[in-house]
C-alpha positions as CSV (number, residue, x, y, z in Angstrom):
1,X,125.3,90.2,67.8
2,X,122.9,87.5,67.1
3,X,120.8,86.1,69.6
4,X,118.1,83.6,70.0
5,X,115.2,84.5,72.3
6,X,111.9,82.3,73.0
7,X,108.8,83.4,71.0
8,X,107.1,86.3,73.1
9,X,103.7,86.4,73.9
10,X,101.2,87.9,73.4
11,X,101.9,88.8,69.9
12,X,99.5,91.7,68.7
13,X,98.4,93.2,65.6
14,X,97.2,96.4,65.3
15,X,94.4,97.3,62.8
16,X,93.9,100.5,61.4
17,X,91.6,102.0,58.9
18,X,88.4,101.0,57.2
19,X,89.3,101.0,53.6
20,X,92.4,99.4,52.8
21,X,93.3,98.1,56.4
22,X,96.9,98.8,57.7
23,X,98.5,96.0,59.9
24,X,101.2,96.2,62.4
25,X,102.5,93.3,64.1
26,X,104.1,93.8,67.4
27,X,106.2,91.3,69.9
28,X,106.8,92.0,73.4
29,X,110.1,91.4,75.0
30,X,110.4,89.8,78.4
31,X,111.8,91.7,81.1
32,X,115.4,90.3,80.4
33,X,115.5,91.1,76.8
34,X,114.0,94.9,77.6
35,X,117.3,95.5,79.6
36,X,119.3,94.6,76.2
37,X,117.4,94.1,73.3
38,X,118.8,92.3,70.2
39,X,119.0,94.7,67.3
40,X,117.0,94.3,64.2
41,X,118.7,92.8,61.3
42,X,115.9,94.1,59.0
43,X,115.2,97.8,58.2
44,X,111.6,97.5,58.6
45,X,111.6,95.9,62.1
46,X,112.2,98.5,65.2
47,X,112.1,98.7,68.6
48,X,109.5,100.9,70.5
49,X,108.5,101.1,74.1
50,X,104.9,102.0,74.8
51,X,102.7,102.6,78.1
52,X,99.2,102.5,77.3
53,X,95.8,101.7,79.0
54,X,93.6,99.5,77.4
55,X,89.8,98.0,77.4
56,X,90.1,94.4,76.4
57,X,87.9,91.3,76.0
58,X,89.1,87.7,76.0
59,X,87.9,85.3,73.4
60,X,88.4,81.6,72.8
61,X,88.9,79.6,69.9
62,X,90.6,79.9,66.5
63,X,89.9,83.2,65.1
64,X,89.6,84.1,61.3
65,X,89.3,87.6,59.6
66,X,85.6,87.4,60.2
67,X,85.5,86.4,63.6
68,X,88.1,89.2,64.7
69,X,85.9,91.9,63.1
70,X,82.9,90.7,64.4
71,X,84.6,90.6,68.0
72,X,86.3,94.3,67.4
73,X,82.7,95.4,66.7
74,X,80.9,93.6,69.4
75,X,83.4,95.1,72.1
76,X,83.4,98.8,70.3
77,X,79.6,98.7,70.6
78,X,79.9,97.5,74.3
79,X,82.3,100.0,75.2
80,X,80.2,103.0,73.6
81,X,76.9,101.7,75.4
82,X,79.1,102.0,78.9
83,X,80.0,105.6,77.8
84,X,83.6,105.0,77.8
85,X,86.2,107.2,76.2
86,X,88.4,105.2,73.6
87,X,90.1,105.5,70.4
88,X,88.0,103.9,67.4
89,X,90.4,104.4,64.7
90,X,92.0,101.2,65.5
91,X,92.3,98.3,67.6
92,X,94.8,95.2,68.5
93,X,94.2,91.5,67.5
94,X,96.0,89.7,70.3
95,X,97.0,86.0,70.4
96,X,98.6,84.0,73.1
97,X,99.0,80.9,71.5
98,X,101.0,79.3,68.7
99,X,99.2,78.8,65.5
100,X,99.2,75.3,65.5
101,X,97.2,75.4,68.9
102,X,93.6,74.4,68.2
103,X,92.2,74.0,71.5
104,X,91.9,76.2,74.6
105,X,93.1,79.2,72.7
106,X,93.4,82.5,74.3
107,X,92.9,85.6,72.2
108,X,91.8,89.4,73.2
109,X,90.6,92.5,71.3
110,X,92.2,95.7,72.8
111,X,90.9,99.4,72.3
112,X,93.1,102.1,73.7
113,X,91.5,104.1,76.2
114,X,91.5,108.0,75.5
C-alpha cells in the first residue's frame, strides 16, 4: 500500500569515522505512523526503532560541512571538560527546517550518552 505522509522532523544524519566518513540519514515517524508504518519500496531503506539518551547543543543558522564539524568538535570538547561519558566514534547532525528556509533555522548536534 502506497501512502503519502508529511515530511518528518527532525531529520538526522549519523556521521561516523575520521577517514572516509560514513553517513546514515534518519527520518522520525510521527505517533500515528508508528502504529502502522509504511513499508519501504527501496531495499536500502529500513525501519528501525531506537531509544537513546543524548547530549545535545542547539545551533542556529544555515550549516555547511565545515560548520557541522566545528560544532561537533566544540560540543565534544565541552562534554569531555565536564567529565561526561559519551560515544566519541560518531555524532548526529540534526535539522528541523526545510533546506529552502534560510533564517531562524534550528539545528542540533547529538552525541550518544554511554
